[in-house]
PyMOL CGO cylinders between C-alpha atoms (Angstrom):
from pymol import cmd
from pymol.cgo import CYLINDER

trace = [
    CYLINDER, -110.97, -156.73, 30.24, -108.16, -156.83, 32.79, 0.3, 1, 1, 1, 1, 1, 1,
    CYLINDER, -108.16, -156.83, 32.79, -106.57, -160.22, 33.40, 0.3, 1, 1, 1, 1, 1, 1,
    CYLINDER, -106.57, -160.22, 33.40, -105.70, -162.04, 36.54, 0.3, 1, 1, 1, 1, 1, 1,
    CYLINDER, -105.70, -162.04, 36.54, -103.68, -165.18, 36.06, 0.3, 1, 1, 1, 1, 1, 1,
    CYLINDER, -103.68, -165.18, 36.06, -106.80, -167.23, 36.82, 0.3, 1, 1, 1, 1, 1, 1,
    CYLINDER, -106.80, -167.23, 36.82, -108.91, -165.55, 34.13, 0.3, 1, 1, 1, 1, 1, 1,
    CYLINDER, -108.91, -165.55, 34.13, -106.04, -165.47, 31.63, 0.3, 1, 1, 1, 1, 1, 1,
    CYLINDER, -106.04, -165.47, 31.63, -105.35, -169.17, 32.09, 0.3, 1, 1, 1, 1, 1, 1,
    CYLINDER, -105.35, -169.17, 32.09, -109.01, -169.95, 31.50, 0.3, 1, 1, 1, 1, 1, 1,
    CYLINDER, -109.01, -169.95, 31.50, -109.08, -167.73, 28.40, 0.3, 1, 1, 1, 1, 1, 1,
    CYLINDER, -109.08, -167.73, 28.40, -106.09, -169.59, 26.93, 0.3, 1, 1, 1, 1, 1, 1,
    CYLINDER, -106.09, -169.59, 26.93, -107.94, -172.87, 27.41, 0.3, 1, 1, 1, 1, 1, 1,
    CYLINDER, -107.94, -172.87, 27.41, -111.12, -171.42, 25.90, 0.3, 1, 1, 1, 1, 1, 1,
    CYLINDER, -111.12, -171.42, 25.90, -109.36, -170.03, 22.81, 0.3, 1, 1, 1, 1, 1, 1,
    CYLINDER, -109.36, -170.03, 22.81, -107.35, -173.19, 22.15, 0.3, 1, 1, 1, 1, 1, 1,
    CYLINDER, -107.35, -173.19, 22.15, -110.07, -175.62, 23.28, 0.3, 1, 1, 1, 1, 1, 1,
    CYLINDER, -110.07, -175.62, 23.28, -107.34, -177.75, 24.82, 0.3, 1, 1, 1, 1, 1, 1,
    CYLINDER, -107.34, -177.75, 24.82, -107.68, -179.11, 28.35, 0.3, 1, 1, 1, 1, 1, 1,
    CYLINDER, -107.68, -179.11, 28.35, -105.07, -181.87, 28.23, 0.3, 1, 1, 1, 1, 1, 1,
    CYLINDER, -105.07, -181.87, 28.23, -103.17, -181.97, 31.57, 0.3, 1, 1, 1, 1, 1, 1,
    CYLINDER, -103.17, -181.97, 31.57, -99.69, -181.36, 30.15, 0.3, 1, 1, 1, 1, 1, 1,
    CYLINDER, -99.69, -181.36, 30.15, -101.00, -178.36, 28.20, 0.3, 1, 1, 1, 1, 1, 1,
    CYLINDER, -101.00, -178.36, 28.20, -102.55, -176.86, 31.34, 0.3, 1, 1, 1, 1, 1, 1,
    CYLINDER, -102.55, -176.86, 31.34, -99.34, -177.52, 33.27, 0.3, 1, 1, 1, 1, 1, 1,
    CYLINDER, -99.34, -177.52, 33.27, -97.42, -175.51, 30.65, 0.3, 1, 1, 1, 1, 1, 1,
    CYLINDER, -97.42, -175.51, 30.65, -99.72, -172.48, 30.63, 0.3, 1, 1, 1, 1, 1, 1,
    CYLINDER, -99.72, -172.48, 30.63, -97.43, -170.62, 33.09, 0.3, 1, 1, 1, 1, 1, 1,
    CYLINDER, -97.43, -170.62, 33.09, -94.58, -171.14, 30.60, 0.3, 1, 1, 1, 1, 1, 1,
    CYLINDER, -94.58, -171.14, 30.60, -96.67, -169.76, 27.74, 0.3, 1, 1, 1, 1, 1, 1,
    CYLINDER, -96.67, -169.76, 27.74, -97.49, -166.65, 29.76, 0.3, 1, 1, 1, 1, 1, 1,
    CYLINDER, -97.49, -166.65, 29.76, -93.94, -166.14, 31.03, 0.3, 1, 1, 1, 1, 1, 1,
    CYLINDER, -93.94, -166.14, 31.03, -92.51, -166.49, 27.52, 0.3, 1, 1, 1, 1, 1, 1,
    CYLINDER, -92.51, -166.49, 27.52, -94.91, -163.78, 26.34, 0.3, 1, 1, 1, 1, 1, 1,
    CYLINDER, -94.91, -163.78, 26.34, -93.98, -161.60, 29.33, 0.3, 1, 1, 1, 1, 1, 1,
    CYLINDER, -93.98, -161.60, 29.33, -90.28, -161.99, 28.52, 0.3, 1, 1, 1, 1, 1, 1,
    CYLINDER, -90.28, -161.99, 28.52, -90.85, -160.69, 24.99, 0.3, 1, 1, 1, 1, 1, 1,
    CYLINDER, -90.85, -160.69, 24.99, -92.93, -157.78, 26.28, 0.3, 1, 1, 1, 1, 1, 1,
    CYLINDER, -92.93, -157.78, 26.28, -90.49, -156.85, 29.05, 0.3, 1, 1, 1, 1, 1, 1,
    CYLINDER, -90.49, -156.85, 29.05, -87.53, -156.91, 26.68, 0.3, 1, 1, 1, 1, 1, 1,
    CYLINDER, -87.53, -156.91, 26.68, -89.33, -154.85, 24.03, 0.3, 1, 1, 1, 1, 1, 1,
    CYLINDER, -89.33, -154.85, 24.03, -90.89, -152.02, 26.04, 0.3, 1, 1, 1, 1, 1, 1,
    CYLINDER, -90.89, -152.02, 26.04, -89.73, -149.52, 28.67, 0.3, 1, 1, 1, 1, 1, 1,
    CYLINDER, -89.73, -149.52, 28.67, -92.51, -148.50, 31.05, 0.3, 1, 1, 1, 1, 1, 1,
    CYLINDER, -92.51, -148.50, 31.05, -92.46, -146.54, 34.33, 0.3, 1, 1, 1, 1, 1, 1,
    CYLINDER, -92.46, -146.54, 34.33, -94.14, -149.55, 35.93, 0.3, 1, 1, 1, 1, 1, 1,
    CYLINDER, -94.14, -149.55, 35.93, -90.86, -151.43, 35.43, 0.3, 1, 1, 1, 1, 1, 1,
    CYLINDER, -90.86, -151.43, 35.43, -88.81, -148.85, 37.34, 0.3, 1, 1, 1, 1, 1, 1,
    CYLINDER, -88.81, -148.85, 37.34, -87.76, -149.25, 40.93, 0.3, 1, 1, 1, 1, 1, 1,
    CYLINDER, -87.76, -149.25, 40.93, -86.03, -147.11, 43.52, 0.3, 1, 1, 1, 1, 1, 1,
    CYLINDER, -86.03, -147.11, 43.52, -83.76, -148.10, 46.40, 0.3, 1, 1, 1, 1, 1, 1,
    CYLINDER, -83.76, -148.10, 46.40, -81.62, -146.22, 48.88, 0.3, 1, 1, 1, 1, 1, 1,
    CYLINDER, -81.62, -146.22, 48.88, -78.46, -147.31, 50.64, 0.3, 1, 1, 1, 1, 1, 1,
    CYLINDER, -78.46, -147.31, 50.64, -75.10, -146.09, 51.89, 0.3, 1, 1, 1, 1, 1, 1,
    CYLINDER, -75.10, -146.09, 51.89, -71.58, -145.88, 50.61, 0.3, 1, 1, 1, 1, 1, 1,
    CYLINDER, -71.58, -145.88, 50.61, -68.70, -147.19, 52.70, 0.3, 1, 1, 1, 1, 1, 1,
    CYLINDER, -68.70, -147.19, 52.70, -66.03, -144.68, 53.63, 0.3, 1, 1, 1, 1, 1, 1,
    CYLINDER, -66.03, -144.68, 53.63, -62.76, -145.27, 51.76, 0.3, 1, 1, 1, 1, 1, 1,
    CYLINDER, -62.76, -145.27, 51.76, -64.30, -148.04, 49.63, 0.3, 1, 1, 1, 1, 1, 1,
    CYLINDER, -64.30, -148.04, 49.63, -65.24, -147.43, 45.97, 0.3, 1, 1, 1, 1, 1, 1,
    CYLINDER, -65.24, -147.43, 45.97, -67.72, -150.26, 45.33, 0.3, 1, 1, 1, 1, 1, 1,
    CYLINDER, -67.72, -150.26, 45.33, -71.46, -150.50, 46.04, 0.3, 1, 1, 1, 1, 1, 1,
    CYLINDER, -71.46, -150.50, 46.04, -73.73, -153.47, 45.41, 0.3, 1, 1, 1, 1, 1, 1,
    CYLINDER, -73.73, -153.47, 45.41, -76.54, -153.53, 42.87, 0.3, 1, 1, 1, 1, 1, 1,
    CYLINDER, -76.54, -153.53, 42.87, -80.00, -154.84, 43.87, 0.3, 1, 1, 1, 1, 1, 1,
    CYLINDER, -80.00, -154.84, 43.87, -80.57, -158.53, 43.18, 0.3, 1, 1, 1, 1, 1, 1,
    CYLINDER, -80.57, -158.53, 43.18, -83.16, -157.77, 40.47, 0.3, 1, 1, 1, 1, 1, 1,
    CYLINDER, -83.16, -157.77, 40.47, -81.11, -155.02, 38.81, 0.3, 1, 1, 1, 1, 1, 1,
    CYLINDER, -81.11, -155.02, 38.81, -81.13, -154.90, 35.00, 0.3, 1, 1, 1, 1, 1, 1,
    CYLINDER, -81.13, -154.90, 35.00, -80.07, -151.37, 34.03, 0.3, 1, 1, 1, 1, 1, 1,
    CYLINDER, -80.07, -151.37, 34.03, -79.71, -147.96, 35.62, 0.3, 1, 1, 1, 1, 1, 1,
    CYLINDER, -79.71, -147.96, 35.62, -81.70, -144.76, 35.16, 0.3, 1, 1, 1, 1, 1, 1,
    CYLINDER, -81.70, -144.76, 35.16, -79.87, -142.62, 37.69, 0.3, 1, 1, 1, 1, 1, 1,
    CYLINDER, -79.87, -142.62, 37.69, -77.56, -142.86, 40.70, 0.3, 1, 1, 1, 1, 1, 1,
    CYLINDER, -77.56, -142.86, 40.70, -77.22, -140.05, 43.24, 0.3, 1, 1, 1, 1, 1, 1,
    CYLINDER, -77.22, -140.05, 43.24, -75.38, -139.42, 46.51, 0.3, 1, 1, 1, 1, 1, 1,
    CYLINDER, -75.38, -139.42, 46.51, -76.53, -137.28, 49.41, 0.3, 1, 1, 1, 1, 1, 1,
    CYLINDER, -76.53, -137.28, 49.41, -75.41, -136.41, 52.93, 0.3, 1, 1, 1, 1, 1, 1,
    CYLINDER, -75.41, -136.41, 52.93, -77.21, -138.42, 55.61, 0.3, 1, 1, 1, 1, 1, 1,
    CYLINDER, -77.21, -138.42, 55.61, -78.25, -138.10, 59.22, 0.3, 1, 1, 1, 1, 1, 1,
    CYLINDER, -78.25, -138.10, 59.22, -78.28, -141.12, 61.50, 0.3, 1, 1, 1, 1, 1, 1,
    CYLINDER, -78.28, -141.12, 61.50, -80.58, -141.46, 64.52, 0.3, 1, 1, 1, 1, 1, 1,
    CYLINDER, -80.58, -141.46, 64.52, -79.84, -143.27, 67.78, 0.3, 1, 1, 1, 1, 1, 1,
    CYLINDER, -79.84, -143.27, 67.78, -81.21, -146.52, 66.38, 0.3, 1, 1, 1, 1, 1, 1,
    CYLINDER, -81.21, -146.52, 66.38, -78.81, -146.39, 63.45, 0.3, 1, 1, 1, 1, 1, 1,
    CYLINDER, -78.81, -146.39, 63.45, -81.46, -145.48, 60.89, 0.3, 1, 1, 1, 1, 1, 1,
    CYLINDER, -81.46, -145.48, 60.89, -80.28, -143.03, 58.24, 0.3, 1, 1, 1, 1, 1, 1,
    CYLINDER, -80.28, -143.03, 58.24, -82.11, -140.35, 56.29, 0.3, 1, 1, 1, 1, 1, 1,
    CYLINDER, -82.11, -140.35, 56.29, -80.92, -138.72, 53.08, 0.3, 1, 1, 1, 1, 1, 1,
    CYLINDER, -80.92, -138.72, 53.08, -80.87, -134.98, 53.74, 0.3, 1, 1, 1, 1, 1, 1,
    CYLINDER, -80.87, -134.98, 53.74, -79.72, -133.57, 50.39, 0.3, 1, 1, 1, 1, 1, 1,
    CYLINDER, -79.72, -133.57, 50.39, -78.68, -131.86, 48.31, 0.3, 1, 1, 1, 1, 1, 1,
    CYLINDER, -78.68, -131.86, 48.31, -78.50, -134.71, 45.79, 0.3, 1, 1, 1, 1, 1, 1,
    CYLINDER, -78.50, -134.71, 45.79, -75.47, -135.06, 43.54, 0.3, 1, 1, 1, 1, 1, 1,
    CYLINDER, -75.47, -135.06, 43.54, -76.28, -137.11, 40.44, 0.3, 1, 1, 1, 1, 1, 1,
    CYLINDER, -76.28, -137.11, 40.44, -73.33, -139.18, 39.30, 0.3, 1, 1, 1, 1, 1, 1,
    CYLINDER, -73.33, -139.18, 39.30, -72.22, -139.23, 35.67, 0.3, 1, 1, 1, 1, 1, 1,
    CYLINDER, -72.22, -139.23, 35.67, -71.80, -142.56, 33.91, 0.3, 1, 1, 1, 1, 1, 1,
    CYLINDER, -71.80, -142.56, 33.91, -68.22, -143.40, 32.89, 0.3, 1, 1, 1, 1, 1, 1,
    CYLINDER, -68.22, -143.40, 32.89, -66.27, -146.48, 31.84, 0.3, 1, 1, 1, 1, 1, 1,
    CYLINDER, -66.27, -146.48, 31.84, -64.58, -148.53, 34.54, 0.3, 1, 1, 1, 1, 1, 1,
    CYLINDER, -64.58, -148.53, 34.54, -61.14, -147.77, 33.08, 0.3, 1, 1, 1, 1, 1, 1,
    CYLINDER, -61.14, -147.77, 33.08, -61.81, -144.01, 33.30, 0.3, 1, 1, 1, 1, 1, 1,
    CYLINDER, -61.81, -144.01, 33.30, -62.58, -144.18, 37.02, 0.3, 1, 1, 1, 1, 1, 1,
    CYLINDER, -62.58, -144.18, 37.02, -59.69, -146.51, 37.75, 0.3, 1, 1, 1, 1, 1, 1,
    CYLINDER, -59.69, -146.51, 37.75, -57.30, -144.23, 35.89, 0.3, 1, 1, 1, 1, 1, 1,
    CYLINDER, -57.30, -144.23, 35.89, -58.61, -141.00, 37.44, 0.3, 1, 1, 1, 1, 1, 1,
    CYLINDER, -58.61, -141.00, 37.44, -59.17, -142.36, 40.96, 0.3, 1, 1, 1, 1, 1, 1,
    CYLINDER, -59.17, -142.36, 40.96, -56.94, -145.40, 41.53, 0.3, 1, 1, 1, 1, 1, 1,
    CYLINDER, -56.94, -145.40, 41.53, -57.81, -147.41, 44.61, 0.3, 1, 1, 1, 1, 1, 1,
    CYLINDER, -57.81, -147.41, 44.61, -56.07, -147.30, 46.95, 0.3, 1, 1, 1, 1, 1, 1,
    CYLINDER, -56.07, -147.30, 46.95, -53.95, -144.20, 46.61, 0.3, 1, 1, 1, 1, 1, 1,
    CYLINDER, -53.95, -144.20, 46.61, -56.04, -141.45, 45.04, 0.3, 1, 1, 1, 1, 1, 1,
    CYLINDER, -56.04, -141.45, 45.04, -57.50, -138.66, 47.19, 0.3, 1, 1, 1, 1, 1, 1,
    CYLINDER, -57.50, -138.66, 47.19, -61.00, -139.39, 48.44, 0.3, 1, 1, 1, 1, 1, 1,
    CYLINDER, -61.00, -139.39, 48.44, -63.99, -137.07, 48.17, 0.3, 1, 1, 1, 1, 1, 1,
    CYLINDER, -63.99, -137.07, 48.17, -67.64, -136.74, 47.18, 0.3, 1, 1, 1, 1, 1, 1,
    CYLINDER, -67.64, -136.74, 47.18, -68.35, -139.27, 44.39, 0.3, 1, 1, 1, 1, 1, 1,
    CYLINDER, -68.35, -139.27, 44.39, -68.98, -137.71, 40.98, 0.3, 1, 1, 1, 1, 1, 1,
    CYLINDER, -68.98, -137.71, 40.98, -68.92, -140.71, 38.62, 0.3, 1, 1, 1, 1, 1, 1,
    CYLINDER, -68.92, -140.71, 38.62, -70.10, -144.30, 38.47, 0.3, 1, 1, 1, 1, 1, 1,
    CYLINDER, -70.10, -144.30, 38.47, -69.53, -147.31, 36.25, 0.3, 1, 1, 1, 1, 1, 1,
    CYLINDER, -69.53, -147.31, 36.25, -71.08, -150.76, 36.10, 0.3, 1, 1, 1, 1, 1, 1,
    CYLINDER, -71.08, -150.76, 36.10, -68.19, -152.86, 37.37, 0.3, 1, 1, 1, 1, 1, 1,
    CYLINDER, -68.19, -152.86, 37.37, -69.98, -156.22, 37.26, 0.3, 1, 1, 1, 1, 1, 1,
    CYLINDER, -69.98, -156.22, 37.26, -73.44, -157.77, 37.36, 0.3, 1, 1, 1, 1, 1, 1,
    CYLINDER, -73.44, -157.77, 37.36, -73.49, -157.19, 41.10, 0.3, 1, 1, 1, 1, 1, 1,
    CYLINDER, -73.49, -157.19, 41.10, -71.62, -153.94, 41.75, 0.3, 1, 1, 1, 1, 1, 1,
    CYLINDER, -71.62, -153.94, 41.75, -70.95, -150.34, 40.76, 0.3, 1, 1, 1, 1, 1, 1,
    CYLINDER, -70.95, -150.34, 40.76, -67.56, -148.63, 40.88, 0.3, 1, 1, 1, 1, 1, 1,
    CYLINDER, -67.56, -148.63, 40.88, -67.73, -144.98, 41.99, 0.3, 1, 1, 1, 1, 1, 1,
    CYLINDER, -67.73, -144.98, 41.99, -65.18, -142.20, 41.96, 0.3, 1, 1, 1, 1, 1, 1,
    CYLINDER, -65.18, -142.20, 41.96, -63.72, -140.42, 43.74, 0.3, 1, 1, 1, 1, 1, 1,
    CYLINDER, -63.72, -140.42, 43.74, -63.64, -143.02, 46.50, 0.3, 1, 1, 1, 1, 1, 1,
    CYLINDER, -63.64, -143.02, 46.50, -66.05, -141.73, 49.21, 0.3, 1, 1, 1, 1, 1, 1,
    CYLINDER, -66.05, -141.73, 49.21, -64.38, -139.74, 51.97, 0.3, 1, 1, 1, 1, 1, 1,
    CYLINDER, -64.38, -139.74, 51.97, -67.37, -140.33, 54.26, 0.3, 1, 1, 1, 1, 1, 1,
    CYLINDER, -67.37, -140.33, 54.26, -70.56, -142.37, 54.54, 0.3, 1, 1, 1, 1, 1, 1,
    CYLINDER, -70.56, -142.37, 54.54, -73.01, -140.96, 51.97, 0.3, 1, 1, 1, 1, 1, 1,
    CYLINDER, -73.01, -140.96, 51.97, -76.57, -141.92, 51.24, 0.3, 1, 1, 1, 1, 1, 1,
    CYLINDER, -76.57, -141.92, 51.24, -77.21, -143.41, 47.80, 0.3, 1, 1, 1, 1, 1, 1,
    CYLINDER, -77.21, -143.41, 47.80, -80.41, -143.39, 45.77, 0.3, 1, 1, 1, 1, 1, 1,
    CYLINDER, -80.41, -143.39, 45.77, -80.64, -145.65, 42.73, 0.3, 1, 1, 1, 1, 1, 1,
    CYLINDER, -80.64, -145.65, 42.73, -83.41, -145.55, 40.12, 0.3, 1, 1, 1, 1, 1, 1,
    CYLINDER, -83.41, -145.55, 40.12, -83.20, -148.66, 38.00, 0.3, 1, 1, 1, 1, 1, 1,
    CYLINDER, -83.20, -148.66, 38.00, -85.00, -150.99, 35.64, 0.3, 1, 1, 1, 1, 1, 1,
    CYLINDER, -85.00, -150.99, 35.64, -86.14, -154.44, 36.78, 0.3, 1, 1, 1, 1, 1, 1,
    CYLINDER, -86.14, -154.44, 36.78, -88.48, -157.06, 35.41, 0.3, 1, 1, 1, 1, 1, 1,
    CYLINDER, -88.48, -157.06, 35.41, -91.86, -156.76, 37.12, 0.3, 1, 1, 1, 1, 1, 1,
    CYLINDER, -91.86, -156.76, 37.12, -93.28, -159.80, 38.94, 0.3, 1, 1, 1, 1, 1, 1,
    CYLINDER, -93.28, -159.80, 38.94, -94.90, -162.31, 36.61, 0.3, 1, 1, 1, 1, 1, 1,
    CYLINDER, -94.90, -162.31, 36.61, -98.67, -162.49, 36.59, 0.3, 1, 1, 1, 1, 1, 1,
    CYLINDER, -98.67, -162.49, 36.59, -98.23, -166.24, 37.06, 0.3, 1, 1, 1, 1, 1, 1,
    CYLINDER, -98.23, -166.24, 37.06, -96.90, -165.69, 40.57, 0.3, 1, 1, 1, 1, 1, 1,
    CYLINDER, -96.90, -165.69, 40.57, -98.49, -162.37, 41.57, 0.3, 1, 1, 1, 1, 1, 1,
    CYLINDER, -98.49, -162.37, 41.57, -101.89, -163.16, 39.92, 0.3, 1, 1, 1, 1, 1, 1,
    CYLINDER, -101.89, -163.16, 39.92, -102.01, -159.58, 38.60, 0.3, 1, 1, 1, 1, 1, 1,
    CYLINDER, -102.01, -159.58, 38.60, -99.59, -157.40, 36.66, 0.3, 1, 1, 1, 1, 1, 1,
    CYLINDER, -99.59, -157.40, 36.66, -99.40, -153.93, 35.15, 0.3, 1, 1, 1, 1, 1, 1,
    CYLINDER, -99.40, -153.93, 35.15, -99.59, -155.30, 31.61, 0.3, 1, 1, 1, 1, 1, 1,
    CYLINDER, -99.59, -155.30, 31.61, -102.39, -157.70, 32.47, 0.3, 1, 1, 1, 1, 1, 1,
    CYLINDER, -102.39, -157.70, 32.47, -104.42, -154.86, 33.96, 0.3, 1, 1, 1, 1, 1, 1,
    CYLINDER, -104.42, -154.86, 33.96, -103.62, -152.01, 31.57, 0.3, 1, 1, 1, 1, 1, 1,
    CYLINDER, -103.62, -152.01, 31.57, -102.79, -153.74, 28.29, 0.3, 1, 1, 1, 1, 1, 1,
    CYLINDER, -102.79, -153.74, 28.29, -104.48, -157.15, 28.53, 0.3, 1, 1, 1, 1, 1, 1,
    CYLINDER, -104.48, -157.15, 28.53, -104.61, -157.87, 24.79, 0.3, 1, 1, 1, 1, 1, 1,
    CYLINDER, -104.61, -157.87, 24.79, -100.85, -157.93, 24.36, 0.3, 1, 1, 1, 1, 1, 1,
    CYLINDER, -100.85, -157.93, 24.36, -100.55, -160.54, 27.10, 0.3, 1, 1, 1, 1, 1, 1,
    CYLINDER, -100.55, -160.54, 27.10, -103.41, -162.65, 25.72, 0.3, 1, 1, 1, 1, 1, 1,
    CYLINDER, -103.41, -162.65, 25.72, -102.20, -162.71, 22.12, 0.3, 1, 1, 1, 1, 1, 1,
    CYLINDER, -102.20, -162.71, 22.12, -98.61, -163.34, 23.14, 0.3, 1, 1, 1, 1, 1, 1,
    CYLINDER, -98.61, -163.34, 23.14, -99.64, -166.24, 25.36, 0.3, 1, 1, 1, 1, 1, 1,
    CYLINDER, -99.64, -166.24, 25.36, -101.81, -167.71, 22.59, 0.3, 1, 1, 1, 1, 1, 1,
    CYLINDER, -101.81, -167.71, 22.59, -98.92, -167.62, 20.12, 0.3, 1, 1, 1, 1, 1, 1,
    CYLINDER, -98.92, -167.62, 20.12, -96.83, -169.64, 22.58, 0.3, 1, 1, 1, 1, 1, 1,
    CYLINDER, -96.83, -169.64, 22.58, -99.74, -172.00, 23.28, 0.3, 1, 1, 1, 1, 1, 1,
    CYLINDER, -99.74, -172.00, 23.28, -100.45, -172.73, 19.61, 0.3, 1, 1, 1, 1, 1, 1,
    CYLINDER, -100.45, -172.73, 19.61, -96.79, -173.31, 18.90, 0.3, 1, 1, 1, 1, 1, 1,
    CYLINDER, -96.79, -173.31, 18.90, -96.78, -175.84, 21.75, 0.3, 1, 1, 1, 1, 1, 1,
    CYLINDER, -96.78, -175.84, 21.75, -99.77, -177.79, 20.37, 0.3, 1, 1, 1, 1, 1, 1,
    CYLINDER, -99.77, -177.79, 20.37, -98.44, -177.47, 16.81, 0.3, 1, 1, 1, 1, 1, 1,
    CYLINDER, -98.44, -177.47, 16.81, -101.56, -175.63, 15.78, 0.3, 1, 1, 1, 1, 1, 1,
    CYLINDER, -101.56, -175.63, 15.78, -102.48, -174.60, 12.25, 0.3, 1, 1, 1, 1, 1, 1,
    CYLINDER, -102.48, -174.60, 12.25, -99.94, -172.22, 10.78, 0.3, 1, 1, 1, 1, 1, 1,
    CYLINDER, -99.94, -172.22, 10.78, -102.60, -169.77, 9.59, 0.3, 1, 1, 1, 1, 1, 1,
    CYLINDER, -102.60, -169.77, 9.59, -103.97, -169.45, 13.11, 0.3, 1, 1, 1, 1, 1, 1,
    CYLINDER, -103.97, -169.45, 13.11, -100.52, -169.00, 14.62, 0.3, 1, 1, 1, 1, 1, 1,
    CYLINDER, -100.52, -169.00, 14.62, -99.83, -166.24, 12.11, 0.3, 1, 1, 1, 1, 1, 1,
    CYLINDER, -99.83, -166.24, 12.11, -103.15, -164.57, 12.94, 0.3, 1, 1, 1, 1, 1, 1,
    CYLINDER, -103.15, -164.57, 12.94, -102.35, -164.50, 16.65, 0.3, 1, 1, 1, 1, 1, 1,
    CYLINDER, -102.35, -164.50, 16.65, -98.79, -163.39, 15.93, 0.3, 1, 1, 1, 1, 1, 1,
    CYLINDER, -98.79, -163.39, 15.93, -100.11, -160.46, 13.90, 0.3, 1, 1, 1, 1, 1, 1,
    CYLINDER, -100.11, -160.46, 13.90, -102.49, -159.49, 16.71, 0.3, 1, 1, 1, 1, 1, 1,
    CYLINDER, -102.49, -159.49, 16.71, -99.65, -159.75, 19.23, 0.3, 1, 1, 1, 1, 1, 1,
    CYLINDER, -99.65, -159.75, 19.23, -97.34, -157.62, 17.08, 0.3, 1, 1, 1, 1, 1, 1,
    CYLINDER, -97.34, -157.62, 17.08, -100.04, -154.98, 16.69, 0.3, 1, 1, 1, 1, 1, 1,
    CYLINDER, -100.04, -154.98, 16.69, -100.79, -154.86, 20.43, 0.3, 1, 1, 1, 1, 1, 1,
    CYLINDER, -100.79, -154.86, 20.43, -97.06, -154.79, 21.25, 0.3, 1, 1, 1, 1, 1, 1,
    CYLINDER, -97.06, -154.79, 21.25, -96.52, -151.88, 18.85, 0.3, 1, 1, 1, 1, 1, 1,
    CYLINDER, -96.52, -151.88, 18.85, -99.29, -149.94, 20.61, 0.3, 1, 1, 1, 1, 1, 1,
    CYLINDER, -99.29, -149.94, 20.61, -97.70, -150.67, 23.99, 0.3, 1, 1, 1, 1, 1, 1,
    CYLINDER, -97.70, -150.67, 23.99, -94.30, -149.57, 22.69, 0.3, 1, 1, 1, 1, 1, 1,
    CYLINDER, -94.30, -149.57, 22.69, -95.87, -146.34, 21.49, 0.3, 1, 1, 1, 1, 1, 1,
    CYLINDER, -95.87, -146.34, 21.49, -97.02, -145.73, 25.05, 0.3, 1, 1, 1, 1, 1, 1,
    CYLINDER, -97.02, -145.73, 25.05, -93.66, -146.61, 26.58, 0.3, 1, 1, 1, 1, 1, 1,
    CYLINDER, -93.66, -146.61, 26.58, -91.46, -144.86, 24.02, 0.3, 1, 1, 1, 1, 1, 1,
    CYLINDER, -91.46, -144.86, 24.02, -93.55, -141.76, 23.47, 0.3, 1, 1, 1, 1, 1, 1,
    CYLINDER, -93.55, -141.76, 23.47, -96.67, -140.92, 25.38, 0.3, 1, 1, 1, 1, 1, 1,
    CYLINDER, -96.67, -140.92, 25.38, -95.43, -142.11, 28.76, 0.3, 1, 1, 1, 1, 1, 1,
    CYLINDER, -95.43, -142.11, 28.76, -91.87, -140.72, 28.59, 0.3, 1, 1, 1, 1, 1, 1,
    CYLINDER, -91.87, -140.72, 28.59, -90.71, -137.50, 30.20, 0.3, 1, 1, 1, 1, 1, 1,
    CYLINDER, -90.71, -137.50, 30.20, -87.97, -135.27, 28.77, 0.3, 1, 1, 1, 1, 1, 1,
    CYLINDER, -87.97, -135.27, 28.77, -84.54, -136.85, 28.80, 0.3, 1, 1, 1, 1, 1, 1,
    CYLINDER, -84.54, -136.85, 28.80, -83.13, -134.49, 31.45, 0.3, 1, 1, 1, 1, 1, 1,
    CYLINDER, -83.13, -134.49, 31.45, -85.77, -135.36, 34.03, 0.3, 1, 1, 1, 1, 1, 1,
    CYLINDER, -85.77, -135.36, 34.03, -86.16, -138.99, 33.05, 0.3, 1, 1, 1, 1, 1, 1,
    CYLINDER, -86.16, -138.99, 33.05, -82.83, -140.58, 32.34, 0.3, 1, 1, 1, 1, 1, 1,
    CYLINDER, -82.83, -140.58, 32.34, -82.64, -142.99, 29.42, 0.3, 1, 1, 1, 1, 1, 1,
    CYLINDER, -82.64, -142.99, 29.42, -81.91, -146.63, 30.15, 0.3, 1, 1, 1, 1, 1, 1,
    CYLINDER, -81.91, -146.63, 30.15, -78.20, -147.44, 30.16, 0.3, 1, 1, 1, 1, 1, 1,
    CYLINDER, -78.20, -147.44, 30.16, -77.34, -151.00, 29.24, 0.3, 1, 1, 1, 1, 1, 1,
    CYLINDER, -77.34, -151.00, 29.24, -74.83, -152.89, 31.30, 0.3, 1, 1, 1, 1, 1, 1,
    CYLINDER, -74.83, -152.89, 31.30, -71.43, -152.48, 29.67, 0.3, 1, 1, 1, 1, 1, 1,
    CYLINDER, -71.43, -152.48, 29.67, -68.40, -154.02, 31.33, 0.3, 1, 1, 1, 1, 1, 1,
]
cmd.load_cgo(trace, "trace")
């Protein structure tokens, strides 16, 4: 069955047969701890996001989204701007190649190097990209990136809770039984069930639900 947070919370209480107030108050923590393990173990299209923005002429830095974790692709495109100041990416798209920060700084020092259509990007910090060459005009940007999905504890539903409910249930029960210092044999049983469900989810994310590497760019970790 698919979980909402309401039904998952009740299931955790039913499995553990614990209704003590401090235990119930910690159920969101059990679920979020399980979600953290899942999110850090599996890559799924449901965890991908897309945003557009603009470069600044003669300025080589652009900001990352606040929930940014890692990048799939970054592209630039010419834009048109209407009378209200709204912009539209008109294409063609130029997909930037990932390089180290020192490569871009050496090849396109700022200020001083000639400007032009950006061809490369690097993760400069947790909050910004460095691009090169420095833009010679205002270009549209489209970023595909990886971000943690909203927790089921706040959104009441989630992709994992709907499509792979067992992995969320078993992971939450492992955390719950550790909290109540439950019998070791039972903790191991739930851990085995969680590991099995997580392996099946990873098979989906790493194999069945992945496109070819040219069309679907692999995750690039943040490297400073």
